[in-house]
Each structure stands twice: as structure tokens, then as C-alpha cells.
N, C-alpha and C positions, 0 to 999 in steps of 0.2 A: 895749587889746589886745583881739582879736576870736576868736571860736570858731565853728569850722566848724556850720552848722546842717544844710543840705542841698544836693545837687546834681541840677538837672533833668536830663533826657534830652539836652537841647540843650546841655549844658555850664554853664548859668546857676547859679552858686553864691550861697548865701544865708549870711551871718555875722551876729553878733551879740556886742555887747558885755555888761560885766556891767551890772546895774542902777545907774543914776546917781544922784547927789544929790538930784533931783527925781523920781526914781522912773520915769526914762525909760530906754529901752533903745535904743541906735542898732545899725541893721539896715543892712549892706552888700550890694549884689549886684552882681555882676560876671558878664559873659558873654565868653568869649574870641571874638575877631574876627581876621581876617587880620594885621594890624599892630598888636595891642593888646588892650584890652576896651572893652565897653560897661560904664556903670557908673551905679549909682544910689545913694542912701542916704535913709534915713527915721529918723525918731524914733517909738518907740512910746510912748504909745498914740495919739498923733495919726496916725499912719501917712499924714504928707505928706511927699512925695519931693523931694530937693532935689540939687544937683550930678548931675544925671542928664546924661549924654552917650552918643548912640549909640542909645537904645531909641526905638521908634515910640511913638505915644500909645496904641494899641491893647495893645501888650505892656506898658507903662507900667502900662496899668489892671489886666492880668493880674497884674503883680507885686504892683501894690496890694492886691489883692484876695487875693493869695495870703499876702501879710505878715498882713492884718488876719485871717485865718480861722486862721492858726497863731499869733496874738500871744498867746494863754494859755500855749501850751506854749514860746514863745520866752522869754515873763516868767519862767516857771517853771526852765528853764535859766540864764538870766542870774542869777536869785537864787541858785541853787546855786552859780554861778560865783564870786559874791561872798562867799559864805558860805564856800567852798572857799580863797578868797584871805585872808579873814579869819583861817581856821585854820591856813593855812602861816604866815603872818606870826608869829601867836602861838606857833609851834612853834619859831621860831629862837630 
């Protein structure tokens, strides 16, 4: 499951997963275009992009730096989601 992080002025949206088994967080990036979406994904802390479609190399560099500079906050939010999920499961 992904949670919305931020949307840029050009419509590019960032979403993140909860913290995974090995301390990683998956970040998905989408930007609407005429007939679909440009798309990229990466894992934190490595910030190595994969499944890239439609983004130019320069824009992908921008996205990578954006994710890298926001990584501490994304990690914090991902940990909160993980803790919130555990609390929800226990409350059942």
C-alpha cells in the first residue's frame, strides 16, 4: 500500500510505502501525460530508480535529488504508517 507524500506544480506525485522488512521504503513517482502517466520507482535509502518510463534523464536526476533530500521525512512517515498498521491489527 502507498500513501501520498506530495504533488508538484506540474502534477508529478510522490507516494511512499511503509518501512519494509529490511528497513527500505519504496517510493513511486507519477506524472500525468496525454494518454497515461510517466512513472518511476525507487527504494530508500539507495535512491536507485527502476521501472522508469517517460521521464527525461534531467528530470529523473531532479526526482532522484528530490527524493534523496526528502528521505529523512519520508522514512519518518513510513515508520508511522508501519506503527499505525500494527496498532490497527492489534485493535481487531
